[in-house]
Structures are given as structure tokens and as C-alpha cells.
N, C-alpha and C positions, 0 to 999 in steps of 0.2 A: 051441465055432466053429461060428456059424452059416454053411450054402452058403446058394448064390445057389439051389441047386435047396427050400429050405423055402419053405414057403409065405406065410410075413409079407417075406420077400424077393423073392417071384414077384409077389405083390401091394403093395410099394411099385412096381418096375418098372411091370407094368401103370402103376399111375398115373400114374409119370412120363412113361409112354409118351403117356398118351391128354392129360394135361396139354399137350404138345407140338403134337400135335396139334390140340387144340382152338385151342395160338392161333397157328400157323402158319395155320390154315384162319379165324380171321378176320384175320390178315394177308390172305390170299387177299382175303376180302368186302371188305373197308377201299379196294384198290385195285379194285376191280370196284365199288363206288359212288363211287368218284374218276371212275375212266373215264366214267362213267353221265353226266360233267358234261362235258365234249369235247360238240365235234359230230358224234355220229359218223351217219353217208349207211347206213342199211338199205337201200337200194335198189338201193344199188351188189352187194349181193347173190345180186340176182334172177336176172343169167342165167346159162345155164348147160344143159347139154342133158342130164344124168340123174336121175333120179328128184328130184324135188323134194322139202323137209325144210318143217318150218315151226316156227319155236318157240315154247318156250312157258315162260316164266323162271316163279322164285317168288314168291311173298311180299314185297313191300317190292322187287321187284326190279325195273327194265327188263330189253330184251334185252340191256344191253351186257356182262350179268352169261356169259353164252353165248356171247359175242363171239369169244373164242380158239376156241371150238370149231365156231360157224360157222363161220370163216372157213376153218380148213383144210378142211372139209367142200367147202367153196365153191372153193377151186383146186384139189379133186378132180371138181370138172365139177358139181353140185348147186344150184342154184337156191334161194337160203334165203331163205325169207321171214319174215317179221316183224310181230305183231296190235299194231300199232299201239295201238291202243283201249283196249290194259291199261292201260295208264297204267304205275301201281305194283305193278301187280296185287293190289290190296285191296276188290275187290265180292271178292262170295260167289260159288263155284263154277259153279253154275249161269249168272246171269249174263257171267262169262269167260267159261263155254262159249263160250252164244251172242253172241260175239264172237272168238274161233277161228273158228267156222261160218259166220260172218260174209266173213269174211278169205278161207274155202277156196269159197267161191261167189260172191263179185265175183271173183276171179282165175280159176276156174272149173281150179283142184284137182280133180288124183285120181290113186290109185296113188302116196299120201305115204307120208312118215313123219314122224310126229310128235316132236320134240327136246326134252325137258323138264323143267325142274330141280324136283323138292319139289312147292308146290303147283300147279305146272303140269300136274304129273301125274296128281292125279286131274282135273283141266279136261280134261284128253285122253283121260282114261277116262271122263268123264260125257259129251265127242262121243262117244264111240265108242259105248256102251255106249244112250244115250237119243235121240240125231238121227239123222237119216236118213244127214245127209255123212259118220256113220260110217265106212258102207260104204265109203267113198273110200279113209277112212285105212289102207291095209297096214300098217301097222306102229307104236306107243310106243315110245323110249326114253326110259324115265324114270330120273331118276340124283335119290338120298337121295327118295324120294316118301314120307309118311307114311299110304300106304294102310292099315297098323292103326289108323294115328291116331298122337296124343303123349299120355302123360298132363303131361306139362307144360303141353298147351294149355288146363286149363281151371284154371289158375292164371293168366294172362295178363290185365290187361286190360283190351286189345282185340278183340269180339268176332271179328274179320278171325281173331283168333288161336287166339280159345276153340274157333272153326267145327271146329277140329283133333279134337273130341273126338269115341270111339268112337261114343260114344252121339249124338250131332248127329247129325239126319236125314238130311241130304248122303249123310254119312261112310257109315247103314247103308245104303242104298241102291247105293253107290257098292259097300259090300263084296259086296254078293245078284248085283248083275251079273259074275256071275264068267263069264258063260262071249266077253267077248269077252280073257278074262285072256292067254290062246292070246299071244295077236298082240301083245302087251306085252314086254317087256324091262326088268326091274327091276336099274336098277346102284347100289348099294351102298358105303357104306365099314364095314371094319373096326368103326370105329368113332364114332355122330353122336350130338352134344349137343343135338340140338337133338330125336332120336326112339329115347331109347331103348330101343324096340319092336322097331326094324329097320325095313327095308323090305320085307323080304319078301312077294311074294306068289303063294300059290298058285295051278297053274298057267300061272306064268309064267315064261319063264325069265330065273332069278336068277342076279345076277353079284355075288358080294361079294371084293373089293377089298381085297389085302392091307392098303391106305393109311385113314387116320381120317381124320372130317371130314365136316361138311354144306356146305360151300361149292368145299373143298380139291378132292373128289372131280371136280370139273365138267374139272379139268385133266388127271387119267388118263388115258393112253393106252387103256387098258379101253377106257373110254366110245368116243369114236372108233372104232375098232378094233369094234366094238358096231353103232356105228349106221352105219358102211361098211357090216358087215354083212346088217344089217335095210334097207337099202337098195338095196345093190348083188350 
């Protein structure tokens, strides 16, 4: 009689768990996209006396993907700034990093914390590594960021997705700029359907969650805890 400890049984259970995480992940993503249709007012979040936070969403995402996280941190007294110029974040990392820099300079932000998701972590690291404004960034909490690239990117039809290849010039430059990694907290799930390589970043504070997913992990209480730790 087979037992749950046998390799085949364990593999089936792991596959079922990952499939469940994947399904719930896209439920979260669809809900976030629907939320983006609403009339959210990011300027309502800029009040507060604690350390400022700047949101940097992932590709094809607006700041509304990070809205529940932003509201929780705003309630703690942090002014939360949204980079409206990113739009749906389809531009190259270098260009998007310029939009983040523009906001930091325009609003005279200093000693700030970047809160990023997926591609947003690459954008944030580019700001920290290659722009003088990066010295104003105290830390970045990056959630589910493909710091080492994603093997799936080469299969994607859109150039904006193929840019996540580990051999891409921008990805290579970011990987080589390891000196800023000590100011980065990388949070990622036990399973990420978009980044099979994972999001561990050498030299950073790496937090592996018990849950899985690429989007749904944004709602994990540990993410808020790590932002609070970095900011307070």
C-alpha cells in the first residue's frame, strides 16, 4: 500500500498545493485590475509625519495593486507617494527609473523607503545603483522581484517581458551592482509561477514566505511587517 511519505504521493501533493496557490494568485490579480478601474485618489495618501514611502508597481500594474498595503502603512502615519508617470509600467527599466527619480526630486523626498513589486524592484534598484538620488533611499522592500531574471521571459511575445532575461544588458548591469543589495529586503513566496528561479538576492535581507504566488503575496502580513521594519 502506498503511503503519503512515498515520492510520488509527495510530488502530487506539492503539485496540488502549487496549483491552488496559482489559482488564488490570479484571483488576487483580477481583483486588483478591477480595483484599478475605480477612481482611486493617490493624493489622499501623501499626508503623514513618519518616513515617506514610494510605491513602484510591477509590469502591467498600476499603484492599485499595492493599494491595500499602501493604506495599511498610511494608517500608521507614513506619507505614501505614487509615481503616476509610470502608467501601466510597460516602459524599459531605465526610463521608468527616471520617472521615479523625477518624483523624488519634485517632492523633495529624502530618507525614503521604496516599496516595490516584481519589475518595480528592478526599477528601484536601478535608482539606488545608478542615480545620485539613490543616496536618498534608505531602503527598498521588493516583493517577488526577478533579480536573477526569469527563464520564461524568452518565451514571451512582448519586448517588455523579454527584457527580464538574465542575459539582458540592463539585467546584467543590475546584477553587477551588488553594493546596494545590503539596503534591499527581498520578500518572495515559496512558489512563484512567474519566477521559477526565485527572488533571492545575494547580500540582501531575504524573506521566504510560507505561502506561494506572485501577486497574492502582496497581502501577506509579513510584507507589511518588513516595510514597517525598514521604515520605522
